[in-house]
C-alpha positions as a printed Julia matrix, in Angstrom:
420×3 Matrix{Float64}:
   0.02   -0.14   -0.06
   1.43    3.42   -1.0
   1.1     6.24    1.64
   2.32    9.66    1.06
   1.66   12.14    3.77
   1.6    15.11    1.52
  -1.06   17.44    0.41
  -2.54   15.87   -2.79
  -1.64   17.41   -6.13
  -3.23   17.53   -9.81
  -0.38   16.49  -12.11
  -0.65   16.14  -15.92
   1.75   13.71  -17.61
   2.47   14.47  -21.12
   3.25   11.23  -22.56
   5.6    10.04  -25.29
   3.61    8.41  -28.39
   6.21    5.62  -29.18
   4.25    3.17  -27.34
   1.05    2.94  -25.29
   1.17    3.59  -21.62
  -0.03    0.39  -20.23
   1.5    -2.75  -18.39
   3.02   -5.77  -20.02
   4.73   -3.99  -23.02
   7.73   -5.65  -24.82
  10.07   -2.75  -25.36
   8.71    0.43  -24.08
  11.37    1.65  -21.56
  10.01    5.6   -21.04
   6.33    4.51  -21.39
   6.86    1.72  -18.45
   8.38    4.46  -16.19
   5.27    6.89  -17.08
   2.93    4.13  -16.39
   4.58    3.46  -12.96
   4.83    7.03  -11.85
   1.18    7.18  -13.14
   0.15    4.02  -10.79
   2.47    5.34   -7.84
   0.85    8.89   -7.68
  -2.77    7.51   -8.1
  -2.4     5.12   -5.39
  -0.92    7.71   -3.06
  -3.99    9.82   -3.59
  -2.72   12.46   -6.11
  -4.87   13.19   -9.0
  -2.77   11.9   -11.87
  -3.9    12.85  -15.66
  -2.09   11.13  -18.45
  -2.37   12.69  -21.76
  -1.36    9.8   -24.02
  -2.9     7.72  -26.91
  -6.21    5.73  -26.96
  -4.7     2.44  -26.89
  -3.16    3.15  -23.51
  -4.58    2.02  -19.98
  -3.5     4.21  -17.2
  -4.44    4.08  -13.49
  -5.22    7.94  -12.99
  -7.55    9.79  -15.59
  -6.87    9.11  -19.17
  -6.79   12.16  -21.38
  -6.96   10.62  -24.86
  -5.1    12.84  -27.56
  -4.76   10.57  -30.28
  -6.2     7.01  -31.17
  -3.22    5.06  -31.3
   0.39    5.37  -30.34
   3.27    4.83  -33.06
   3.76    1.06  -32.01
   7.48    1.73  -32.34
  10.63    3.36  -31.21
  12.01    3.68  -34.56
  10.23    4.43  -37.93
  10.36    6.84  -40.53
   9.34   10.55  -39.84
   6.39   10.64  -42.12
   3.83   13.54  -42.39
   1.14   11.52  -40.68
   3.53   10.93  -37.58
   4.34   14.71  -37.33
   0.44   15.62  -37.65
  -0.1    13.07  -34.79
   2.44   14.56  -32.54
   1.22   17.94  -33.27
  -2.3    16.86  -32.22
  -1.13   15.2   -29.15
   0.79   17.86  -27.79
  -2.01   20.57  -28.7
  -4.66   18.49  -26.93
  -2.2    18.09  -24.01
  -1.86   21.83  -23.73
  -5.39   22.34  -24.06
  -6.02   19.94  -21.16
  -3.4    22.13  -19.13
  -5.28   25.26  -19.92
  -8.27   24.44  -18.0
  -6.76   25.63  -14.74
  -6.88   22.86  -12.43
  -3.33   21.57  -12.87
  -0.83   22.01  -10.32
   2.23   20.78  -12.09
   3.1    19.32  -15.72
   5.34   16.3   -15.78
   6.82   15.94  -19.38
   9.08   13.19  -20.91
  10.35   14.57  -23.95
  11.96   18.14  -24.67
   9.72   18.29  -27.64
   6.73   18.52  -25.34
   8.18   21.06  -23.22
   9.29   23.32  -26.08
   5.61   23.03  -27.64
   3.89   24.11  -24.44
   6.45   26.45  -22.68
   5.23   29.81  -23.89
   1.45   29.07  -22.78
   2.5    27.4   -19.75
   4.87   30.19  -18.72
   1.79   32.58  -18.84
  -0.29   30.24  -16.48
   2.94   29.83  -14.2
   2.51   26.13  -13.81
   5.84   24.49  -13.0
   7.08   21.74  -15.38
   9.19   18.66  -14.39
  10.91   16.86  -17.09
  12.45   13.47  -16.71
  15.53   13.13  -18.47
  15.21    9.7   -19.89
  18.31    9.57  -22.44
  21.98   10.5   -22.0
  23.18   13.93  -22.42
  24.76   13.44  -25.77
  21.44   12.04  -27.08
  19.21   14.56  -25.46
  19.03   17.12  -28.38
  18.71   19.71  -25.63
  20.76   22.56  -27.72
  19.54   24.92  -30.19
  16.04   26.62  -29.54
  15.79   24.49  -26.54
  18.46   26.5   -24.7
  15.95   29.34  -24.09
  14.5    27.33  -21.1
  17.08   24.35  -20.8
  20.14   26.39  -20.39
  21.71   25.57  -16.79
  22.64   29.35  -16.2
  19.57   31.05  -18.07
  17.14   28.17  -17.38
  13.45   29.56  -16.4
  12.59   28.63  -12.96
   9.45   27.12  -14.59
  11.26   24.27  -16.14
  13.12   21.57  -13.73
  14.74   18.41  -15.02
  14.84   15.51  -13.03
  18.01   13.06  -13.5
  17.38    9.32  -13.22
  20.91    8.84  -11.73
  23.75   10.87  -10.21
  25.69    9.53  -13.07
  23.15   11.12  -15.59
  22.97   14.24  -13.46
  26.81   14.79  -13.95
  26.31   14.41  -17.56
  23.7    17.07  -17.58
  25.36   19.56  -15.25
  26.61   22.0   -17.7
  23.43   21.74  -20.18
  20.21   21.81  -18.03
  18.93   23.0   -14.87
  19.32   19.69  -13.04
  19.31   19.37   -9.23
  17.33   16.35   -8.22
  17.65   12.56   -8.89
  14.84   10.31   -8.98
  15.43    6.64   -9.44
  13.1     4.54  -11.38
  10.86    2.41   -9.48
   8.99   -0.84  -10.2
   5.85   -2.33   -8.46
   7.97   -5.07   -6.51
   4.93   -7.08   -5.42
   4.14   -8.16   -8.96
   7.64   -9.67   -9.47
   7.99  -13.28   -8.32
  10.93  -14.17   -6.4
  12.93  -17.36   -6.04
  13.74  -18.84   -2.84
  17.31  -19.91   -3.32
  20.19  -19.42   -6.16
  19.74  -21.52   -9.37
  23.04  -23.07   -9.52
  22.6   -25.09  -12.46
  20.44  -22.59  -14.52
  20.98  -20.65  -17.42
  22.37  -17.12  -17.95
  19.98  -14.4   -19.1
  20.4   -11.26  -20.75
  17.51   -8.92  -22.34
  17.39   -5.48  -23.9
  17.4    -4.12  -27.51
  19.54   -6.07  -29.69
  22.54   -3.53  -30.38
  26.08   -2.79  -29.91
  25.58   -0.8   -26.81
  23.94   -3.6   -24.99
  26.53   -6.08  -25.37
  24.88   -9.23  -26.61
  28.04  -10.48  -28.54
  29.94  -10.12  -25.0
  27.26  -12.28  -23.37
  27.81  -14.98  -25.98
  31.29  -14.79  -25.33
  30.81  -15.03  -21.54
  28.51  -17.99  -21.97
  30.86  -19.9   -24.46
  33.78  -19.57  -22.35
  32.15  -20.62  -19.16
  30.25  -23.37  -20.74
  26.78  -21.98  -19.91
  23.61  -21.84  -21.57
  22.64  -18.42  -22.59
  19.07  -17.07  -23.05
  19.02  -13.71  -25.12
  15.75  -11.86  -25.1
  15.26   -8.36  -26.94
  13.63   -6.52  -29.9
  15.71   -5.9   -33.06
  14.94   -2.22  -34.24
  14.61   -1.31  -37.79
  18.03    0.55  -37.64
  20.59   -0.44  -40.1
  23.3    -0.56  -37.36
  21.2    -2.99  -35.12
  20.08   -4.99  -38.17
  23.87   -5.46  -38.98
  24.74   -6.24  -35.55
  21.85   -8.86  -35.2
  23.04  -10.41  -38.46
  26.44  -10.75  -37.05
  25.17  -12.65  -34.02
  23.42  -15.21  -36.29
  26.54  -17.52  -36.63
  26.78  -17.76  -32.83
  23.29  -18.27  -32.14
  22.19  -22.07  -31.78
  18.33  -21.82  -31.86
  15.84  -18.9   -32.36
  12.37  -19.08  -31.15
   9.54  -16.78  -30.26
   8.4   -17.45  -26.82
   6.01  -14.32  -26.63
   3.43  -16.25  -28.53
   2.86  -18.62  -25.5
   0.43  -17.47  -22.86
   1.95  -16.85  -19.29
   0.24  -19.1   -16.68
   0.96  -21.51  -13.97
   2.49  -24.09  -15.98
   4.72  -21.69  -18.12
   7.97  -22.92  -16.8
   7.02  -26.48  -17.48
   5.75  -25.65  -20.93
   7.95  -23.16  -22.36
  11.11  -22.63  -20.15
  12.11  -26.13  -19.3
  12.0   -27.73  -22.74
  14.55  -25.04  -23.84
  16.7   -25.83  -21.15
  16.64  -29.42  -21.64
  17.49  -29.15  -25.38
  21.16  -29.52  -26.71
  21.47  -25.79  -27.83
  23.76  -23.52  -25.8
  22.91  -20.19  -27.35
  19.14  -19.41  -27.51
  17.42  -16.24  -28.87
  13.74  -16.09  -27.6
  12.72  -12.86  -29.56
  11.09   -9.85  -27.97
   8.98  -10.87  -24.67
   6.33   -8.87  -22.74
   6.83   -7.97  -19.08
   4.68  -10.91  -17.86
   7.04  -13.19  -20.01
  10.19  -11.77  -18.75
   9.56  -12.03  -15.11
   9.63  -15.78  -15.47
  12.91  -15.74  -17.24
  14.26  -13.3   -14.6
  13.32  -15.63  -11.87
  14.66  -19.01  -13.13
  18.08  -17.74  -14.44
  21.27  -18.18  -12.61
  22.25  -14.72  -13.16
  21.42  -11.92  -15.33
  24.39  -10.47  -17.43
  24.64   -6.81  -18.27
  27.84   -6.38  -20.52
  26.71   -2.8   -21.53
  29.33   -1.04  -23.76
  28.1     2.69  -23.09
  27.26    4.72  -20.0
  23.79    3.74  -19.3
  21.82    6.43  -17.6
  19.82    3.98  -15.5
  19.01    0.27  -16.41
  15.46   -0.97  -15.55
  16.98   -4.64  -16.37
  19.34   -4.35  -13.25
  16.17   -3.51  -11.13
  13.68   -5.91  -12.42
  16.49   -8.9   -12.21
  17.05   -8.16   -8.58
  13.51   -7.94   -7.73
  13.11  -11.78   -8.79
  16.02  -12.57   -6.6
  18.25  -13.05   -9.48
  21.71  -11.39   -9.21
  23.26   -9.26  -11.86
  26.89   -9.71  -13.33
  27.51   -6.07  -14.84
  30.14   -3.98  -16.11
  31.04   -0.85  -14.23
  29.74    1.7   -16.61
  27.19    4.33  -16.29
  24.88    4.28  -13.33
  25.34    0.28  -12.67
  27.47    1.18   -9.4
  24.43    2.98   -8.17
  22.11    0.34   -8.53
  23.84   -2.96   -7.84
  25.64   -3.37   -4.71
  28.93   -5.33   -5.39
  29.0    -8.58   -3.69
  25.6    -8.39   -2.02
  22.9    -8.18   -5.0
  25.3    -8.76   -8.04
  28.88   -8.45   -9.07
  30.27   -5.36  -10.71
  33.62   -5.45  -12.56
  35.66   -3.5   -15.23
  36.31   -6.11  -17.88
  34.63   -9.25  -19.91
  37.57  -11.31  -18.34
  36.04  -10.32  -15.0
  32.63  -11.2   -15.73
  33.54  -14.58  -16.94
  35.35  -15.22  -13.4
  32.24  -13.82  -11.64
  30.23  -16.65  -13.14
  31.72  -19.11  -10.55
  30.98  -16.88   -7.5
  27.53  -15.53   -8.32
  25.84  -18.48   -6.42
  26.96  -17.04   -3.19
  24.38  -13.96   -3.73
  21.47  -14.3    -1.43
  18.01  -13.82   -3.53
  16.74  -12.03   -0.51
  19.49   -9.3    -0.42
  18.49   -8.85   -4.1
  14.7    -8.46   -3.36
  15.19   -6.29   -0.3
  17.39   -3.87   -2.1
  14.97   -3.2    -4.68
  12.12   -3.01   -2.1
  13.89   -0.4    -0.29
  15.41    1.76   -2.94
  13.47    1.12   -6.48
   9.93    0.64   -5.74
   7.15    2.56   -6.91
   6.49    3.76   -3.39
   9.79    5.5    -3.15
   9.51    6.78   -6.74
   6.23    8.29   -6.19
   7.3     9.79   -2.83
  10.23   11.66   -4.45
   8.51   13.04   -7.47
   5.68   14.2    -4.98
   8.5    15.93   -2.73
   9.84   17.61   -5.83
   6.38   18.59   -7.06
   5.85   20.51   -3.87
   9.15   21.93   -3.84
   8.62   23.56   -6.94
   5.06   24.65   -6.41
   5.87   26.23   -2.92
   8.83   28.11   -4.74
   6.43   29.65   -7.18
   3.53   30.37   -4.71
   1.07   29.51   -6.92
  -2.35   30.76   -5.73
  -5.37   28.54   -5.35
  -7.4    30.76   -7.95
  -4.8    30.19  -10.79
  -7.52   28.65  -12.68
  -8.68   31.87  -13.97
  -7.57   31.96  -17.41
  -7.21   35.11  -19.44
  -8.77   35.53  -22.75
  -5.62   35.11  -24.38
  -5.9    31.44  -23.85
  -7.4    29.18  -26.5
 -10.9    27.7   -26.15
 -10.18   24.61  -28.49
  -7.42   22.6   -29.0
  -4.66   23.85  -31.43
  -4.44   21.35  -34.22
  -2.65   23.46  -36.82
  -0.2    25.68  -34.85
   3.2    25.13  -33.85
   4.49   21.87  -35.71
   6.08   19.31  -33.4
   9.16   17.31  -34.88
  10.18   13.87  -34.16
């Protein structure tokens, strides 16, 4: 039960359109976080309104902006996509203009840029969660009128998702707060003891940065069975990388088509463990599927080749009691407690050596660490604290819902064009 002892607020989330905001997604990291924030705030008594696509399923109030999400993180920037984004942001802004919003929570700089001038007049603070690395953020050019760390408007506050990411952005945006992502821990099944003879597991978008080739190297050099899960996006570099893995993959199968029920392990997982194939690719899997693959794994490998700003995989694996063996990059040292909830090392050779030691990790320690530091409860409380801090600093009065005649009375469908 989530309980926040603070005055309840009305929060408008301006969601992304890559995927719907709902549970049990396959690949949808930002949308999963938005869903969890909404769930945590709603459970705590806040009024959480999510401006998002009609195929979403939220816990708070659903403010539908467009019929459907794009359904993909990578696709062509067509005229239709631009139009959909423009309508989405216009209708989100229209909802903000009703005058009952205490704070706007955005997850994309394009949304802030689109809404900024109107929101400035309303004096409603904006929180923007920084979901990507600083080098990929595009927070330059025109965005610097509100994002610059020296000139930033006090109406826009950026929340980093790790101390590592905060340092990355320190010279780029106005960022003073870190709010770690949280999950609903109780929805993750936990093992009672380590699975010494089980498989290694790695999950994530199939791309060089995630290091699936390194995971294969670790499995082969330790004689371990490896299960690889993840989507292959329609990016030339990712397609080429996946093609390069094919010679090392012994079996490819789509397990996502199988329903998740009480005998999922016996029907789906065990036959693959009993077969004579060592390196197995199971495709993109939903949240419900991956919980079972985490739970029955000996360890989750995280051989990332870049500075990951967070890493939900780490938290999800530990929630199931499965330790993580990871390279010491990005935010990994903030999330995994070396020697207690996983093993954090500096090289692939050290990851190989760690396989023999990972069985000493107590699944209960992994679970408790997530419960204490990365739960929906904790995330919702910290965002609530941040909201109240910003609102107090702006001294927003109770009658701020009175809008001037300058405001739109209908959604702006053909105004400023939002770009992807």
